[in-house]
C-alpha positions in Angstrom: -35.8 28.8 51.1 -37.1 32.3 51.9 -34.4 35.0 51.7 -34.2 38.7 51.6 -33.1 40.4 48.4 -29.7 41.2 50.0 -29.3 37.6 50.9 -30.2 36.4 47.4 -27.6 38.8 45.9 -24.9 37.5 48.2 -25.9 33.8 47.5 -25.8 34.5 43.7 -22.4 36.1 44.0 -21.1 33.0 45.8 -22.6 30.8 43.0 -20.5 32.8 40.5 -17.4 32.1 42.5 -17.0 35.7 43.7 -14.7 36.0 46.6 -13.5 39.6 46.2 -15.5 42.9 46.0 -14.3 46.4 45.8 -16.7 49.1 46.9 -18.0 51.9 49.0 -21.2 51.8 51.1 -24.1 54.3 51.4 -27.7 54.5 52.4 -29.5 52.6 49.7 -27.0 49.7 49.7 -26.9 49.2 53.5 -29.0 46.0 53.4 -26.5 44.5 51.1 -23.5 45.6 53.2 -25.3 44.3 56.3 -25.6 40.9 54.7 -22.0 41.1 53.4 -20.9 41.5 57.0 -22.3 38.0 57.8 -20.3 36.5 54.9 -17.0 38.3 55.4 -15.1 35.0 55.7 -16.3 33.9 52.2 -16.3 37.2 50.3 -13.6 39.7 51.1 -14.6 43.4 50.6 -12.0 46.1 50.0 -13.1 49.6 51.0 -11.5 51.9 48.5 -11.0 55.7 49.0 -13.4 56.6 46.1 -15.8 54.6 44.0 -13.8 55.2 40.9 -10.9 53.4 42.7 -13.3 50.5 43.3 -14.2 50.3 39.6 -10.5 50.4 38.6 -9.6 47.8 41.2 -12.3 45.5 39.9 -11.0 46.1 36.4 -7.4 45.3 37.5 -8.6 42.2 39.2 -10.3 41.0 36.1 -7.4 41.8 33.8 -4.9 40.0 36.0 -7.1 36.8 36.3 -9.6 36.7 33.5 -12.4 36.4 36.1 -15.3 38.8 36.4 -14.4 41.8 38.6 -17.0 43.1 41.0 -17.6 46.5 42.5 -20.4 48.0 44.7 -21.7 51.5 45.1 -24.6 53.3 46.5 -27.1 55.4 44.6 -26.6 58.9 43.2 -23.0 60.2 43.4 -21.8 56.7 44.5 -23.1 55.2 41.3 -22.0 58.1 39.0 -18.5 57.9 40.5 -18.2 54.4 39.0 -18.9 55.7 35.5 -15.3 56.4 34.4 -14.2 53.0 35.6 -17.1 51.3 33.8 -16.2 53.2 30.6 -12.6 52.2 30.9 -13.6 48.5 31.2 -16.0 48.8 28.3 -13.4 50.3 25.9 -10.9 47.5 26.7 -13.5 44.6 26.8 -13.0 43.8 30.5 -15.5 41.6 32.3 -17.0 43.4 35.2 -20.3 43.5 37.1 -21.1 46.8 38.9 -23.8 46.4 41.5 -25.5 49.6 42.6 -28.7 50.2 44.7 -31.2 52.9 44.1 -34.0 54.5 46.0 -37.1 52.6 46.8 -39.5 51.9 44.0 -42.2 54.4 45.0 -39.6 57.2 45.0 -38.1 56.4 41.6 -38.6 59.2 39.1 -39.4 61.9 41.7 -35.9 63.5 42.0 -35.5 61.8 45.3 -32.4 62.4 47.4 -29.4 60.7 45.8 -31.6 59.3 43.0 -30.0 58.9 39.5 -30.8 56.7 36.5 -27.5 54.9 36.5 -28.6 52.2 34.1 -29.6 55.0 31.6 -26.4 56.9 32.2 -24.2 53.9 31.5 -26.2 52.4 28.6 -23.6 53.4 26.0 -20.7 52.0 28.1 -22.0 48.6 29.2 -22.8 45.4 27.5 -26.1 45.4 29.3 -27.8 47.2 32.2 -30.5 46.0 34.5 -32.9 47.8 36.9 -34.3 45.3 39.4 -37.6 46.5 40.8 -39.1 43.1 41.6 -37.4 40.6 43.9 -38.7 37.6 41.9 -36.3 38.4 39.1 -33.3 39.3 41.2 -31.5 35.9 41.2 -32.0 35.4 37.5 -30.8 38.9 36.7 -27.6 38.5 38.6 -26.9 35.2 36.9 -27.5 36.7 33.5 -25.3 39.7 34.3 -22.3 37.4 35.0 -23.0 35.3 32.0 -23.1 38.4 29.7 -20.0 40.0 31.2 -17.8 37.0 30.6 -19.2 35.7 27.3 -18.2 36.5 23.7 -16.4 39.8 23.7 -16.3 40.5 27.5 -17.4 43.7 29.0 -19.1 45.4 32.0 -22.7 44.9 33.1 -24.5 47.0 35.6 -27.2 45.7 38.0 -29.1 48.5 39.8 -31.4 47.2 42.5 -34.1 49.3 44.3 -33.7 49.4 48.0 -37.1 47.9 48.7 -36.0 44.8 46.7 -32.9 44.3 49.0 -35.2 44.2 52.1 -38.1 42.2 50.6 -38.3 38.4 50.9 -38.8 35.7 48.3 -38.2 32.1 47.6 -34.6 31.4 46.5 -33.6 28.2 44.7 -29.8 27.7 44.4 -28.3 26.7 41.1 -27.2 23.1 40.8 -23.7 22.3 39.8 -25.0 21.0 36.4 -26.8 24.2 35.8 -23.8 26.3 36.7 -21.7 24.4 34.1 -24.4 24.7 31.5 -24.9 28.4 32.0 -21.3 29.5 32.6 -21.1 31.1 29.2 -23.6 32.1 26.5 -23.7 29.7 23.6 -21.2 30.7 20.9 -22.4 31.5 17.4 -19.9 30.0 15.0 -19.7 32.3 12.0 -17.2 30.4 9.9 -17.2 27.2 7.9 -14.5 24.7 6.9 -14.2 26.5 3.6 -13.6 29.8 5.4 -10.8 28.2 7.4 -9.2 26.8 4.2 -9.4 30.2 2.6 -7.7 31.8 5.5 -5.0 29.1 5.6 -4.3 29.5 1.9 -3.9 33.3 2.3 -1.2 32.5 4.9 0.5 29.8 2.9 0.8 32.0 -0.2 2.1 35.1 1.5 5.8 36.0 0.9 6.0 38.8 3.5 3.4 38.0 6.2 3.1 40.1 9.3 1.1 39.3 12.4 -0.7 42.0 14.4 -1.8 41.0 17.9 -4.5 42.9 20.0 -6.2 42.5 23.3 -8.5 39.8 22.1 -5.6 37.4 22.1 -5.3 38.1 25.9 -8.9 37.8 26.8 -9.4 34.6 24.7 -6.4 32.9 26.4 -5.0 32.3 23.0 -1.3 33.2 23.6 0.0 29.7 23.2 -1.8 29.3 19.8 -0.6 32.7 18.6 3.0 31.8 19.4 2.5 28.5 17.6 1.3 30.3 14.5 4.2 32.8 14.6 6.8 30.0 14.8 5.0 27.8 12.2 4.9 30.5 9.5 8.1 32.3 10.6 6.6 35.7 10.5 7.4 39.0 12.3 4.8 40.0 14.9 3.9 43.2 16.5 1.4 44.0 19.3 -0.9 46.8 20.5 -0.9 48.3 23.9 -3.6 45.8 24.9 -1.8 42.8 23.4 1.4 43.0 25.4 2.7 39.7 26.7 1.0 37.5 24.2 4.3 37.3 22.4 7.4 36.8 24.5 9.3 40.1 24.2 12.6 38.2 23.7 11.2 36.2 20.7 13.2 36.9 17.6 10.0 37.4 15.6 8.8 40.2 17.9 9.2 43.7 16.5 7.6 45.7 19.3 4.4 47.8 19.5 2.8 49.2 16.4 1.2 52.7 15.9 1.6 56.3 17.1 4.5 55.4 19.5 5.3 52.0 18.0 8.7 51.0 16.8 9.9 51.9 13.4 10.4 48.3 12.6 6.8 47.4 13.3 5.4 50.4 11.5 7.7 50.0 8.4 7.2 46.2 8.4 3.4 46.5 8.4 3.7 49.1 5.6 5.8 46.7 3.5 4.1 43.3 4.2 1.9 41.5 1.6 -0.3 39.9 4.3 -1.4 41.4 7.6 -3.0 38.8 10.0 -4.9 40.8 12.6 -5.6 38.7 15.7 -8.2 40.1 18.2 -7.4 43.6 17.3 -9.7 46.5 16.3 -7.5 48.7 14.1 -7.6 51.7 16.5 -6.7 55.1 15.1 -3.6 55.0 17.4 -2.5 51.9 15.5 -3.4 52.8 11.9 -2.5 56.5 11.7 -3.9 57.6 8.4 -6.1 54.6 7.6 -6.0 55.2 3.9 -2.3 54.7 3.9 -2.2 51.8 6.4 -0.7 48.5 5.2 -0.9 49.7 1.5 0.6 46.6 -0.1 -1.2 44.0 2.1 -4.1 41.7 2.0 -5.8 41.8 5.5 -7.0 38.7 7.3 -9.0 39.8 10.3 -9.9 37.3 13.0 -12.1 38.6 15.9 -14.9 37.4 18.1 -17.0 40.6 17.5 -18.5 40.8 14.0 -19.0 44.6 14.5 -15.3 45.1 14.4 -14.9 43.6 10.9 -14.6 46.3 8.3 -15.3 49.0 10.9 -12.0 50.8 10.8 -10.2 48.9 8.0 -11.7 46.8 5.2 -10.5 43.2 5.5 -9.7 41.1 2.5 -11.1 38.1 4.4 -12.3 37.6 7.9 -13.3 35.0 10.4 -15.6 35.7 13.3 -15.3 33.6 16.4 -13.2 32.7 19.4 -9.6 33.4 18.5 -8.2 30.4 20.3 -10.6 28.0 18.6 -10.0 29.5 15.2 -6.2 29.4 15.6 -6.3 25.8 16.8 -8.0 24.9 13.5 -5.8 27.1 11.4 -2.6 25.7 12.9 -3.7 22.2 11.9 -4.1 23.3 8.3 -0.8 25.3 7.9 2.5 23.6 7.2 5.7 25.0 8.7 7.3 27.6 6.4 10.3 29.8 6.3 10.6 33.4 5.3 14.3 33.8 5.6 14.7 36.8 3.3 11.8 38.7 4.9 12.9 37.9 8.5 16.5 39.0 7.6 15.1 42.4 6.3 13.1 42.7 9.6 16.3 42.0 11.6 18.1 44.7 9.7 15.5 47.2 10.6 15.6 46.2 14.2 19.4 47.0 14.2 18.9 50.2 12.3 16.1 51.6 14.4 16.6 50.5 18.0 14.7 52.2 20.9 17.3 54.5 22.5 17.5 56.8 25.5 20.1 59.1 27.1 22.0 56.9 29.6 23.9 59.9 31.2 20.8 61.3 33.0 17.8 60.0 34.8 15.0 59.2 32.4 11.8 57.2 32.6 13.1 54.6 30.0 16.1 54.1 32.3 13.8 53.5 35.3 11.7 51.1 33.3 14.6 49.2 31.9 16.0 48.8 35.4 12.6 47.5 36.7 12.6 45.0 33.8 16.1 43.8 34.9 15.2 43.6 38.6 11.8 41.8 38.2 10.9 38.4 36.7 8.0 36.8 35.0 5.9 36.9 38.1 5.4 40.6 37.8 2.4 42.7 36.8 3.0 46.2 35.5 0.0 48.6 35.6 0.2 52.2 34.2 -1.7 55.4 34.1 -1.9 57.3 30.8 0.6 59.5 29.1 4.3 59.4 28.3 5.2 57.0 31.1 2.5 54.6 29.7 4.2 54.6 26.3 7.7 54.2 27.8 6.4 51.3 29.9 5.1 49.6 26.7 8.4 50.3 24.9 11.1 49.5 27.4 9.8 46.8 29.8 10.1 43.3 28.3 6.8 41.4 28.8 6.9 37.6 28.5 3.5 36.6 29.7 -0.1 37.7 29.0 -2.0 39.6 31.7 1.3 41.1 32.9 0.6 44.6 31.5 -2.6 46.4 32.6 -3.3 49.7 31.1 -6.2 51.9 29.9 -5.9 51.6 26.2 -9.2 52.6 24.7 -10.4 55.3 27.1 -6.9 56.5 28.1 -8.0 57.1 31.8 -5.6 59.2 33.9 -5.7 57.8 37.4 -6.5 54.2 36.4 -3.2 52.5 37.4 -3.1 52.6 41.2 -6.6 51.2 41.7 -5.9 48.6 39.0 -2.6 47.7 40.8 -4.4 47.2 44.1 -7.0 44.9 42.3 -4.2 43.0 40.6 -2.2 42.5 43.8 -5.3 41.3 45.7 -6.0 38.8 42.8 -2.3 37.7 42.5 -0.7 38.1 46.0 2.3 36.0 44.9 3.2 38.4 42.1 5.1 41.7 42.3 2.8 44.5 41.2 4.1 47.9 40.1 2.1 50.9 38.9 4.0 53.4 36.8 2.3 56.8 36.9 3.1 60.4 35.8 2.8 63.2 38.4 -0.3 64.5 36.7 -2.0 61.1 36.8 -0.9 60.4 40.3 -2.7 63.5 41.6 -6.0 62.1 40.2 -6.3 59.0 42.4 -3.4 59.2 44.8 -6.0 58.8 47.7 -6.0 55.1 46.9 -2.6 54.8 48.6 -4.7 54.9 51.7 -6.5 51.8 50.5 -3.1 50.0 50.0 -1.9 51.0 53.4 -5.1 50.2 55.2 -5.0 46.6 54.0 -1.2 46.3 53.8 -1.2 45.7 50.0 2.4 45.9 49.0 2.1 47.6 45.6 5.0 49.8 44.4 3.9 53.2 43.0 6.5 54.7 40.7 5.8 58.3 40.1 7.6 59.8 37.1 7.8 63.5 38.1 8.6 65.9 35.3 6.4 68.7 36.8 4.3 68.8 33.6 1.5 67.0 31.9 4.1 65.3 29.8 2.3 64.0 26.8 0.2 67.1 26.4 3.3 69.2 26.7 5.0 67.0 24.0 2.1 67.9 21.6 2.3 71.6 22.6 6.1 71.5 21.8 5.7 69.8 18.4 2.4 71.1 17.1 1.4 74.2 19.2 4.4 76.4 19.0 5.5 75.7 22.5 2.5 77.5 24.0 2.3 75.6 27.3 -1.2 76.3 28.3 -2.2 74.8 31.7 0.3 71.9 31.5 2.9 73.0 34.0 2.7 71.5 37.5 5.6 73.3 39.3 4.0 73.8 42.7 4.7 72.8 46.3 3.3 69.2 46.3 5.7 66.8 47.9 4.7 63.3 46.7 6.9 61.5 49.2 5.3 63.3 52.1 1.9 62.6 50.6 2.7 58.9 50.5 4.0 58.9 54.1 1.0 60.8 55.2 -1.2 58.0 53.7 0.7 55.3 55.5 3.2 54.2 52.8 7.0 54.0 52.5 8.5 56.7 50.3 11.7 57.0 48.2 13.0 59.6 45.8 15.4 59.1 42.9 17.1 62.1 41.3 20.3 60.6 39.8 20.9 57.5 37.6 23.3 56.0 40.1 20.6 55.9 42.8 18.1 54.0 40.7 19.0 50.4 41.2 19.5 50.5 45.0 16.4 52.4 45.7 14.2 50.3 43.4 15.6 47.2 45.0 14.6 48.5 48.5 11.1 49.5 47.4 10.5 46.2 45.7 11.7 44.2 48.7 10.2 46.2 51.6 7.0 44.3 51.8 4.9 47.4 52.3 3.0 49.7 49.9 5.7 52.1 48.7 6.0 55.1 46.5 9.2 55.9 44.4 9.3 59.4 43.0 11.6 59.7 40.0 12.5 63.2 39.0 13.1 63.6 35.3 13.4 66.5 32.8 10.2 68.2 31.8 11.1 68.1 28.1 11.8 64.3 27.7 9.8 63.0 24.8 8.4 59.7 23.7 9.8 58.6 20.3 9.2 57.3 17.7 6.0 59.3 17.0 3.5 59.4 14.2 2.1 62.9 13.6 -1.8 63.1 13.5 -3.2 62.4 10.0 0.0 60.9 8.7 1.0 57.3 7.7 2.7 55.1 10.3 5.4 54.7 7.7 6.3 58.4 8.5 7.1 57.7 12.1 9.9 60.0 13.3 12.3 60.2 16.2 14.7 62.7 17.7 17.4 61.9 15.1 14.9 62.7 12.4 14.0 66.0 14.0 17.6 67.0 14.2 18.1 66.1 10.5 15.1 68.2 9.5 16.4 71.2 11.5 19.6 71.1 9.4 17.6 71.3 6.1 
């Protein structure tokens, strides 16, 4: 059949199962939006307040479902406004396809109005980028983009289409169901042998003090069940990264909490004392390892990851397996006999009792709010966050029991990420409660997306932790910069509740501990987009903490600081 480029694009999106798009129109992409209008019963488009919000919403949609998230933008500033969202998805290995349209082919490279080389700009932050200048390759390009985005280590792909291609006409041949199944993912390259599997299994069998370290790869591979099976089978303690939350049930006796700069002392000390560290879909980020030369000093390291580039990049592995984590664990679990490490687990339990996560229960704090949210919500809840102190508290004090229930910008640390991601997650999972936890500094960056939530009646709950400062930066200024609070104080006249109401949302404010439960219940049950402002002290800090350049074994908390001050 003969179709325009815009029609071919929409047909290809439907082939890929796309039913949701987040975006913002403009001149060069008008042909596509005109065609989208004709398919609005099949593909639902959400007009965000800003293109960055569209990218974050597509990201949140992808994290919540495992599907490829899709966003649209026009040329020039529309396309460049996607960049931070694309980089966020790239750093956290999130499958996304960003479709932009550029000026017509004869005007490319002539500094034309709203022309920008978006494929060139995003080259370092995408798995692949395409510029489509010929309608004859459009369909195949779109199909490849989705295949690349979801295959192997997932990530974002950009497809930039010149405007003349969207209006031109060409023959279009739909994919058959057989071809769809055949091309759904790129062929896997198995980089391990039976002997490799046996070597890994023997390392696990012979360990006296094994410790399992779980990263975001365990979420994206859908391997949570197999990870839990391994943990139970070898009776080993297990920690997670920010990206690995929910892979292990937070109530499991083997679980020790997050590892790293703001990880629990039990996780940090346990990894420092173990004789085998099994890293599952994790990349040994600097926020995890601290001083890499002092990380897991007594341990052999078994590293399993789908991306060969991660092996020996940040930490040298004793042995590694490259491939899909779920497939590898299925084979390993067959080869490993049940074991007990009673003495090691008893030692871990002692550390849990000795080094619990604490907070002051006499005043309103962010940990108190998050604990209360954890009590009031169930497994069918998705928590998104922005970046900073509240993000760490959300990782520490909410108990996650399922994968894809904690969505946060881990690698890029994007302030303003959470609200767009919450909207995307709620659209993807309307039956789930979706809560974004933000600091007042982060909320200012993308608070305009409350208008998106109110426009479509998307009942997300935005919890703003208001301490009138850029909390995490202030914490560093307090501890390492002699309390010189340069440009981190936000004491001004902004009323966040009025902002929310002005954007069409419900608004609540909590100032005392005794108000928390009733107000949170009301916000969670109101059935409308709602903001809850929680006013806390500006000098509340996230502990434990590992100072830059030190070992994670040297994690300190408020009690340690008080002891040091006495010396």
